[in-house]
C-alpha positions, 0 to 999 in steps of 0.5 A: 163568343165575340158578342159584337160579331155574333151575327156574322159568326154565329154558325162558326161559334155554334159548330164549336159549341156543338162539338163541346156539347155533344162530347160524351163525357161533357154530357154524361158528367153534366159539366157546367158551361159558361158562354161568356159574351165578350166585348159587351162594352161595344155599341154593336154588341149583342146581349147574352139573350140575343147571343143565346137566340143566335146560337140556339138557331144555329145549333138547331140547323147543325143538329138537323143536318148532322149525321149522328151515326155512320154506316159500318161495313157490316151495316150496323150503326156506330154512334159518334156523338151524343144527340143534342137536345130532344128529338122531334123538338126544336133545340133549346139550351134548356134541353141539355143536361148541363147547367149553362150560364150566359154572361157578358163582360169585356176582357179588354176593360177588365170586366171578367167578374162573371168568369171568376164567379162562375169558376168559384161556383163550379169549383166549390 
C-alpha cells in the first residue's frame, strides 16, 4: 500500500485486500501475507501500525455491508466468499487464520529488505 496516501485510499486498498483475504484457498491454505507499506521515506507516510488501523476499520465497514450469500432461484443460499473474521465481533487482523506481516520501506530508495526477508521466511 502507499503509506503516504493511506488516509485517502484506505477504502480502495481494503476492498482489494478483502477480495484476497476472503478467497477460499487463501484462507483454507493459511497462506502468509505481507502488507508492504511503501513510501515510508516520505514525511506524510503512515506507520505500519497506522496503516493496519486504517485497513481494519475499512475492512469492518466492507464486511458489515457485504453480502456473503446470494439467493438462488430455489431459495437456497450459495456461499460466494469466506467470512472475514469472527461474526458478532469488530474485525481485527488477528481474527484471520493467515500469518499477516506489516512492514515498511521504499521501493524508490531500494529499501525492500522486509519483502526479501518475508519471501525467504515463507519459502524456506
